[in-house]
N, CA, C and O atoms as CSV, one atom per row, in Angstrom:
chain,resi,resn,atom,element,x,y,z
A,1,UNK,N,N,160.208,162.644,185.952
A,1,UNK,CA,C,159.362,163.760,185.575
A,1,UNK,C,C,158.908,164.523,186.808
A,1,UNK,O,O,158.842,165.752,186.787
A,2,UNK,N,N,158.594,163.806,187.884
A,2,UNK,CA,C,158.103,164.502,189.064
A,2,UNK,C,C,159.225,165.183,189.837
A,2,UNK,O,O,158.959,166.042,190.678
A,3,UNK,N,N,160.464,164.819,189.571
A,3,UNK,CA,C,161.600,165.451,190.221
A,3,UNK,C,C,162.001,166.754,189.556
A,3,UNK,O,O,162.962,167.401,189.973
A,4,UNK,N,N,161.274,167.138,188.532
A,4,UNK,CA,C,161.601,168.332,187.764
A,4,UNK,C,C,161.562,169.597,188.618
A,4,UNK,O,O,162.390,170.491,188.443
A,5,UNK,N,N,160.609,169.674,189.531
A,5,UNK,CA,C,160.422,170.894,190.307
A,5,UNK,C,C,161.001,170.807,191.714
A,5,UNK,O,O,160.757,171.693,192.533
A,6,UNK,N,N,161.765,169.754,192.011
A,6,UNK,CA,C,162.394,169.627,193.313
A,6,UNK,C,C,163.553,170.605,193.423
A,6,UNK,O,O,164.282,170.840,192.459
A,7,UNK,N,N,163.707,171.161,194.598
A,7,UNK,CA,C,164.821,172.073,194.837
A,7,UNK,C,C,166.058,171.264,195.175
A,7,UNK,O,O,165.977,170.190,195.771
A,8,UNK,N,N,167.186,171.791,194.789
A,8,UNK,CA,C,168.462,171.166,195.090
A,8,UNK,C,C,168.848,171.555,196.519
A,8,UNK,O,O,169.091,172.733,196.784
A,9,UNK,N,N,168.911,170.594,197.444
A,9,UNK,CA,C,169.200,170.945,198.845
A,9,UNK,C,C,170.624,171.437,199.072
A,9,UNK,O,O,170.897,172.078,200.087
A,10,UNK,N,N,171.524,171.153,198.156
A,10,UNK,CA,C,172.908,171.574,198.363
A,10,UNK,C,C,173.213,172.930,197.725
A,10,UNK,O,O,174.311,173.457,197.904
A,11,UNK,N,N,172.284,173.489,197.003
A,11,UNK,CA,C,172.532,174.756,196.315
A,11,UNK,C,C,172.872,175.871,197.309
A,11,UNK,O,O,173.832,176.616,197.110
A,12,UNK,N,N,172.091,175.977,198.362
A,12,UNK,CA,C,172.319,177.010,199.370
A,12,UNK,C,C,173.634,176.755,200.110
A,12,UNK,O,O,174.371,177.693,200.414
A,13,UNK,N,N,173.924,175.477,200.397
A,13,UNK,CA,C,175.158,175.141,201.098
A,13,UNK,C,C,176.379,175.451,200.235
A,13,UNK,O,O,177.399,175.917,200.742
A,14,UNK,N,N,176.275,175.193,198.935
A,14,UNK,CA,C,177.396,175.500,198.036
A,14,UNK,C,C,177.651,177.005,197.959
A,14,UNK,O,O,178.797,177.442,197.860
A,15,UNK,N,N,176.586,177.787,198.006
A,15,UNK,CA,C,176.734,179.242,197.981
A,15,UNK,C,C,177.438,179.717,199.260
A,15,UNK,O,O,178.302,180.594,199.220
A,16,UNK,N,N,177.054,179.125,200.380
A,16,UNK,CA,C,177.686,179.450,201.658
A,16,UNK,C,C,179.157,179.018,201.653
A,16,UNK,O,O,180.019,179.726,202.174
A,17,UNK,N,N,179.435,177.854,201.062
A,17,UNK,CA,C,180.810,177.364,200.961
A,17,UNK,C,C,181.666,178.334,200.159
A,17,UNK,O,O,182.788,178.649,200.556
A,18,UNK,N,N,181.149,178.803,199.047
A,18,UNK,CA,C,181.891,179.752,198.218
A,18,UNK,C,C,182.176,181.038,198.992
A,18,UNK,O,O,183.263,181.606,198.890
A,19,UNK,N,N,181.199,181.485,199.758
A,19,UNK,CA,C,181.377,182.693,200.552
A,19,UNK,C,C,182.477,182.501,201.603
A,19,UNK,O,O,183.310,183.384,201.801
A,20,UNK,N,N,182.474,181.351,202.270
A,20,UNK,CA,C,183.495,181.073,203.273
A,20,UNK,C,C,184.884,180.992,202.650
A,20,UNK,O,O,185.860,181.468,203.230
A,21,UNK,N,N,184.969,180.392,201.476
A,21,UNK,CA,C,186.260,180.274,200.805
A,21,UNK,C,C,186.802,181.648,200.407
A,21,UNK,O,O,187.999,181.906,200.531
A,22,UNK,N,N,185.932,182.515,199.935
A,22,UNK,CA,C,186.358,183.872,199.573
A,22,UNK,C,C,186.795,184.655,200.805
A,22,UNK,O,O,187.786,185.384,200.766
A,23,UNK,N,N,186.053,184.501,201.894
A,23,UNK,CA,C,186.404,185.193,203.136
A,23,UNK,C,C,187.767,184.718,203.636
A,23,UNK,O,O,188.588,185.523,204.075
A,24,UNK,N,N,188.002,183.409,203.569
A,24,UNK,CA,C,189.277,182.842,203.991
A,24,UNK,C,C,190.424,183.379,203.136
A,24,UNK,O,O,191.487,183.727,203.651
A,25,UNK,N,N,190.195,183.440,201.830
A,25,UNK,CA,C,191.218,183.939,200.916
A,25,UNK,C,C,191.570,185.396,201.240
A,25,UNK,O,O,192.743,185.768,201.263
A,26,UNK,N,N,190.549,186.206,201.487
A,26,UNK,CA,C,190.783,187.617,201.788
A,26,UNK,C,C,191.528,187.796,203.107
A,26,UNK,O,O,192.401,188.658,203.221
A,27,UNK,N,N,191.180,186.976,204.107
A,27,UNK,CA,C,191.889,187.058,205.376
A,27,UNK,C,C,193.358,186.687,205.208
A,27,UNK,O,O,194.241,187.320,205.787
A,28,UNK,N,N,193.605,185.653,204.408
A,28,UNK,CA,C,194.985,185.228,204.186
A,28,UNK,C,C,195.773,186.310,203.436
A,28,UNK,O,O,196.938,186.558,203.748
A,29,UNK,N,N,195.157,186.933,202.479
A,29,UNK,CA,C,195.833,188.007,201.734
A,29,UNK,C,C,196.185,189.184,202.631
A,29,UNK,O,O,197.193,189.859,202.424
A,30,UNK,N,N,195.341,189.420,203.628
A,30,UNK,CA,C,195.580,190.539,204.544
A,30,UNK,C,C,196.511,190.168,205.687
A,30,UNK,O,O,196.806,191.007,206.538
A,31,UNK,N,N,196.981,188.917,205.720
A,31,UNK,CA,C,197.954,188.520,206.726
A,31,UNK,C,C,197.375,187.877,207.967
A,31,UNK,O,O,198.123,187.564,208.893
A,32,UNK,N,N,196.079,187.669,208.019
A,32,UNK,CA,C,195.447,187.034,209.179
A,32,UNK,C,C,195.372,185.520,208.938
A,32,UNK,O,O,194.327,184.984,208.569
A,33,UNK,N,N,196.488,184.859,209.155
A,33,UNK,CA,C,196.580,183.430,208.868
A,33,UNK,C,C,195.707,182.626,209.833
A,33,UNK,O,O,195.055,181.667,209.422
A,34,UNK,N,N,195.690,183.003,211.086
A,34,UNK,CA,C,194.886,182.282,212.087
A,34,UNK,C,C,193.399,182.364,211.737
A,34,UNK,O,O,192.701,181.351,211.764
A,35,UNK,N,N,192.918,183.550,211.412
A,35,UNK,CA,C,191.519,183.720,211.032
A,35,UNK,C,C,191.192,182.963,209.759
A,35,UNK,O,O,190.117,182.379,209.626
A,36,UNK,N,N,192.131,182.981,208.825
A,36,UNK,CA,C,191.951,182.270,207.566
A,36,UNK,C,C,191.820,180.771,207.793
A,36,UNK,O,O,190.975,180.117,207.182
A,37,UNK,N,N,192.652,180.232,208.665
A,37,UNK,CA,C,192.596,178.792,208.914
A,37,UNK,C,C,191.310,178.399,209.629
A,37,UNK,O,O,190.788,177.309,209.393
A,38,UNK,N,N,190.790,179.257,210.494
A,38,UNK,CA,C,189.530,178.953,211.182
A,38,UNK,C,C,188.368,178.924,210.187
A,38,UNK,O,O,187.527,178.026,210.235
A,39,UNK,N,N,188.325,179.902,209.292
A,39,UNK,CA,C,187.278,179.953,208.283
A,39,UNK,C,C,187.427,178.779,207.311
A,39,UNK,O,O,186.437,178.191,206.874
A,40,UNK,N,N,188.664,178.453,206.986
A,40,UNK,CA,C,188.928,177.330,206.082
A,40,UNK,C,C,188.452,176.015,206.691
A,40,UNK,O,O,187.945,175.145,205.982
A,41,UNK,N,N,188.614,175.872,207.990
A,41,UNK,CA,C,188.149,174.664,208.685
A,41,UNK,C,C,186.623,174.568,208.619
A,41,UNK,O,O,186.077,173.486,208.404
A,42,UNK,N,N,185.946,175.683,208.802
A,42,UNK,CA,C,184.484,175.705,208.678
A,42,UNK,C,C,184.065,175.295,207.268
A,42,UNK,O,O,183.104,174.547,207.091
A,43,UNK,N,N,184.791,175.789,206.274
A,43,UNK,CA,C,184.488,175.458,204.883
A,43,UNK,C,C,184.689,173.966,204.627
A,43,UNK,O,O,183.903,173.352,203.905
A,44,UNK,N,N,185.728,173.382,205.210
A,44,UNK,CA,C,185.976,171.943,205.048
A,44,UNK,C,C,184.843,171.113,205.652
A,44,UNK,O,O,184.411,170.121,205.065
A,45,UNK,N,N,184.367,171.526,206.823
A,45,UNK,CA,C,183.258,170.808,207.465
A,45,UNK,C,C,181.987,170.918,206.621
A,45,UNK,O,O,181.239,169.950,206.484
A,46,UNK,N,N,181.756,172.085,206.066
A,46,UNK,CA,C,180.589,172.285,205.211
A,46,UNK,C,C,180.698,171.440,203.947
A,46,UNK,O,O,179.699,170.888,203.486
A,47,UNK,N,N,181.892,171.333,203.385
A,47,UNK,CA,C,182.105,170.520,202.188
A,47,UNK,C,C,181.807,169.048,202.476
A,47,UNK,O,O,181.202,168.364,201.652
A,48,UNK,N,N,182.231,168.562,203.642
A,48,UNK,CA,C,181.942,167.176,204.031
A,48,UNK,C,C,180.437,166.951,204.139
A,48,UNK,O,O,179.927,165.905,203.739
A,49,UNK,N,N,179.734,167.943,204.682
A,49,UNK,CA,C,178.279,167.841,204.813
A,49,UNK,C,C,177.617,167.791,203.432
A,49,UNK,O,O,176.683,167.017,203.219
A,50,UNK,N,N,178.092,168.602,202.508
A,50,UNK,CA,C,177.565,168.607,201.139
A,50,UNK,C,C,177.788,167.249,200.486
A,50,UNK,O,O,176.893,166.719,199.828
A,51,UNK,N,N,178.975,166.687,200.666
A,51,UNK,CA,C,179.276,165.385,200.081
A,51,UNK,C,C,178.364,164.299,200.646
A,51,UNK,O,O,177.916,163.421,199.909
A,52,UNK,N,N,178.088,164.353,201.940
A,52,UNK,CA,C,177.197,163.373,202.556
A,52,UNK,C,C,175.785,163.471,202.000
A,52,UNK,O,O,175.149,162.453,201.727
A,53,UNK,N,N,175.295,164.690,201.833
A,53,UNK,CA,C,173.954,164.890,201.290
A,53,UNK,C,C,173.866,164.376,199.862
A,53,UNK,O,O,172.906,163.699,199.493
A,54,UNK,N,N,174.875,164.704,199.061
A,54,UNK,CA,C,174.859,164.249,197.667
A,54,UNK,C,C,174.995,162.740,197.556
A,54,UNK,O,O,174.396,162.129,196.671
A,55,UNK,N,N,175.774,162.129,198.443
A,55,UNK,CA,C,175.916,160.679,198.427
A,55,UNK,C,C,174.601,160.006,198.797
A,55,UNK,O,O,174.244,158.983,198.214
A,56,UNK,N,N,173.882,160.569,199.754
A,56,UNK,CA,C,172.602,159.981,200.158
A,56,UNK,C,C,171.560,160.154,199.047
A,56,UNK,O,O,170.678,159.309,198.896
A,57,UNK,N,N,171.653,161.231,198.272
A,57,UNK,CA,C,170.724,161.421,197.153
A,57,UNK,C,C,170.995,160.431,196.044
A,57,UNK,O,O,170.063,159.939,195.407
A,58,UNK,N,N,172.262,160.132,195.803
A,58,UNK,CA,C,172.626,159.203,194.748
A,58,UNK,C,C,172.265,157.774,195.095
A,58,UNK,O,O,172.088,156.952,194.196
A,59,UNK,N,N,172.151,157.457,196.374
A,59,UNK,CA,C,171.806,156.107,196.795
A,59,UNK,C,C,170.318,155.815,196.694
A,59,UNK,O,O,169.912,154.658,196.797
A,60,UNK,N,N,169.514,156.820,196.500
A,60,UNK,CA,C,168.054,156.620,196.441
A,60,UNK,C,C,167.628,156.005,195.142
A,60,UNK,O,O,166.438,155.771,194.931
């Protein structure tokens, strides 16, 4: 009951992840493969961070 008003800490990170994925997709469509792969790598690191946060929440 008291967790009802808690904010989801991964909500903002997921929004940022979606933005990075869209940016990567657009770069790839425009032919900038190197830029796309750099952005994609950032997105992968962010995804790992999200998974770690969610795993630590589930262990509580």
